[in-house]
N, C-alpha and C positions, 0 to 999 in steps of 0.2 A: 234804278236800272243799271247806272255805272258801278254802284255796288256788288250788284250781282254778277254783272259782266268780269269784274275784277276778281272775284270769288272763283269765277269758273276758268280764269285764266291762271291763277294761281294753283289750282287742284292739277289742272292741264300740267303745269311745270313740275309740280312734284311727281306724278305720276311718270312723267318723261324721265325725271333724275333717280327715280326709285333703282335701287342697284342691289347686289349681294351684300347681306348683312348677316351676322352670327347673333342670336336671340339669346344665347346662353350667357349670363352675365358673369363678369369675374368674380371669383370666389376662393375659400381657402377651405380645405379638405384635411381630414384628421383621420389616420386609420393605425390599427395595430399591427405591427411587425408580423409577418405571415400571412395577412390578409389580403383581399383583392379591393384595389381602389377603381371606382368607376369615374372618369373625367369626362364631364359632359361638353360636347360641342355641336350644338344644333344651327343650322343657318337656312337662310330662303335666298333664292335668286331673283332676278329683276329680268324683265322681259328682253333687255339688250345684252345679257350675260350669255353670249353663244359661244364663247371659247371652249377649249378642252377644261374638264373639272380637274384640278390639282388639290390634293389635300396632304398637308405636313404637320407632323407633330414634332414641337424641338424640347430639350430639356436643358436648362439653365442649372447647373449642380450648384448646391448649397457653398460649395466651396469656389470662391470667386476666380481663383487661378484656373479653373479649367474652362475652356469655351464652349459655348452652346454645341449641343450634341442632336441630330436628326435620330429618333427613335423610330420612326415608322412614316411610310410616304404610301400615298396612293397618287399614280401618274399613268395615262395611257391603259385606264382600265385593269392595271394592275397593282398588286399590293407588294411592298417591299419593306420587310420588317428586320433585317439582319444588319442595320446600319450601327447599331449599338451594342457592343457586345456583352455590357452589363445586363442589358434587358433582352437579351436575345433568348427568345421562347416564352416571355413573361408579358409582352404586350400585344394586344389585338383589338381590331374594330369590332364594336358592337353588333354594327349591322350588317346585313349580307348586301344591301343596295345601298350604297353610299349616295348614289344620285338623288336618293328621296330626301336628303337635306339633313342627315344624321352622321356627323362625322366622330362620334364619341368612341372614346377606348377604355379597355380595362388593363390594369398592370397588377399581375397575379404574385403572390408569395412576396408580399412587401419585405425590403431590406432597408436598414438604415442608410443605405446608399442610396435609396431611391429620393430621398428628400431632395426638393429642388422647385423651380418653378417651370410648369409645362405649358407651353405655348400651341395652340392651334392655328393654323393658316390655311385659308380657303382662298382658293383661286379659281375663278371663271371668266374670263377675259370679257369685258374689261372691269368686273368687278372684281374687288379683293377684299378679305376680313380677317381678324385675327383676336384672339382672346387667351388671356393668360390665368392660369390656375395655380395656387400654392397648395403644394402636397406635403405635409409632416408626418411622417411615420413615427410612431411611438412604440414603446415595450411595454406591454402588460406587467403590472407585478406577479412574480413568480417564486417558488420556492422559498417562501415566507417561513421563518422559523423562529417561535418562541422558546423563551427560557428565563432562569432565573439567575442572576448575577449575585452570588453572595449565599451565606448560610441562612438556610429556611428554619430558625429557631425563634422562640419567643424572646421578645426584647431586642432582637437583632434590627441592624439597616441593611436594605438589600434592593435590587432593582429587578423590575419585570422589564423585559425586551422583547422587541419585536423588529425582525430585520428581514426584508426581502433579499434574495439572491438577486435579483433584477427588476427594473421598472424605472419607467420614465419620469423625471421630475416635471411637476410636483406631485407628491406622494401625500394622501390623507390617512389618517388611522382612527381606527374607533376600539376602542376595547370594551368589552361586555363581561358581565359575571352569568355564568350559564347553572350555577349551583346554587344549594343553600338558601339563604334568603333573597339573593339575586340583587341585594342593595351593595352599592359600593361604598366604601368608606369617604367620608366627606373630604379628606384632604387629598383624595386622588382626582377629585372631578377636575381640577385645573390641568391635569396632564392626561386626561383621557383619549385626547386627539393627537397625542405625541407617540412616539417609537418607544420612549423609555418612560416607566412609571416607577418614581423613588418611593420606598416604602420605608417609615421610619417607625421604631419602636414597635415591631411586630406584635399582633397578638394571634391567638388561635382562630378569633371569628374570621381572620383574611382568607382561611382555608377555603379551597373550592376549585371550580374550573373555570376558567376565563378565555375568551376568545378576541382575537386580534384580526380586524379586517383592514387591508391595505387597498387603497383605490387611487388610479388616475383617470384621466379623461377618457382612456381605451379600455379599463377594465380592473379586475379586483382581484385578490387573493387573501384566503384565510388561514389561520394557523389556531392550535388550542395549546393550553398551558394548564397544568395540574399544578396547585399551589398546596402543600402541606405543610403547616407553621407548629413546629413540635417544641416540647420542653427542651430546656439546653442539655447536651450531653456532659458526663463526667470526663471531662478533658485531662484533669490530674490523674484519675485512675487509667485512661487509656493510655496516657503517656508513661506512666509507670509499669504498666503491663507490657508495654513495648520494649521498654528498656529491659525489664526483667528476661524477656523471651530473648533478645537480643544477647545478653550474658550467659544464659543456660546454652544458648547454640554455642557462642565463644567456647565455653567451658567443655562441652561435648567433644567439639572439633580438636580442642587440646588434648583430651583423652584419647581420642582416635589416634591423633599423631604421636602421642608418648608410646602407646601401645605397639603401633607399627614400628616405631622406632628400636623399642626393645626387644621385638621379636626378631628384627635384621641382625642386632647386635649377637642374640642368641645363636643364631643360624650361622653369623660369621665364626664365632667362636669355637662352634662344634666342628666347622670345616678345618679350623687351622690345628686343633687338636688332632683330628682323626688323621691330617697330613703329616704330623710330627711322628706318630705310632709307626706309620708306614716308613717313613726315611730313617728312624734313627734306631729303632730297636728291633735286632734281627728276629727271625722266627724260631720257635723252640724246636730243639730237636726231637725228632720221634724215638720210640722206645726200640723200634726195630733197628733203625741205624745205631744206636748207643751200643746195643748189644752186639751188633756185628762188628763194630770197630774194636771192642773190648776182646771179642774171640779171635779176632784177627790178630792182635797185638800178642795175644799169648800162644796162638797158633804159630806165630814165628819164632817165639821163645822156645817153643818144644821142639822146632826143629832141629836145633843143636844139641839135644838131649840124647843120652842112650836109652834103650828100652827098659832095662833094669830101673834106670829112674824114674821113668813117665807113670808108672803105676802110683806111686807114692806122691807124685807131682800133681797126677791129675786128681787123685783123691782130696788134696788139701786144696787146689788152685781153683777147681769148678765150684767148690762149695762156696768159692767168694763171689760169686756173680752178683752184680749191683741188683739193687731193690727196684721194684715197679717204677718208681718216678724216672730212674736213669737219670737224674739231674747232674750227679758227680761222676767225673770220668775213672773208671778204676785206674788202679796205679800196677804197674807191670812188676812182678817180684825180681828181687836182685837176685841173679845166680851167679856162681863162680866160673869164670871161662874156664873151657878145657879144651884140649884138642883131641880130635877122635879121628880114627882111621877106619875105614870101612872097606869090608872084603865081601864081595857077592858071592854066593852060594846058590844053587837050584833050589835049596831047601829053605832059605830064608837069609837073614843077615847077621852075620858073625863079627863082635867086635874083636879089634885085636889090639 
């Protein structure tokens, strides 16, 4: 009887002391960048919790130099979600009735700056409770590129590389052969989970299509690689052909320069000769001017002769007109000087 009474008393004390409590355990959550994180916070109230309900979420950033920030608050039947600028418009309560015991939130479009410790505080006097949730934001592998580093020739050494553009560590790699025998060379097996495969003494059997898958805790990405191992090329012939091509090009350029220079010299010479002819050589006399000058000189001589002498003179002198070329000027005949007196009459000229 004493034991039973004691048990009843203990239960009664437990009921009287039961107060507000958060039932969600503390946990760690990992999400990918750009996704939505659900942060749970569910609570129960005790009979004595009669005060106003206040719910507050705080963020302790990963950078310890920053102080805790209030990101959303419920008080006086109102919601306030504009406390923290970095999360403004991205944090919301999941329940429309917070008094029902659900204070969980969603954080949308996650960014790396959202990494940190989130704390849920619920208060309904005299009860108070709080829980912490660690949120980690990871970046999925993306932009993965596969390529061959080296010359894909038989007997050569080269590397197959798989490089994602971004992705949170740790990263895991997985290579597969998708064509031909789909059997990987034995020497590659130890590197099938790394980002680089070293190929030694390549053979034609290595040719084919390969895939590389990159994974981390929040996602994966894949790229394809086509490997064609071919016989060695004639490098000596290629080099010789390149040298011959360069020499021929130089010769052709030299010929073009020589021809242009020669043409300019010829044009310059023609201009100089043409200029000398115009400046130094007088133009040839025309036939008409030569004949006129000859006749004019003789006409002046005839002015001093008598009519009796003119007949004989004209017959002899006008037969001496210069030839068609009129190159040489005619010489005036030398006549003896004589003095004449003239007397004018109405019927002619009389020599006195």
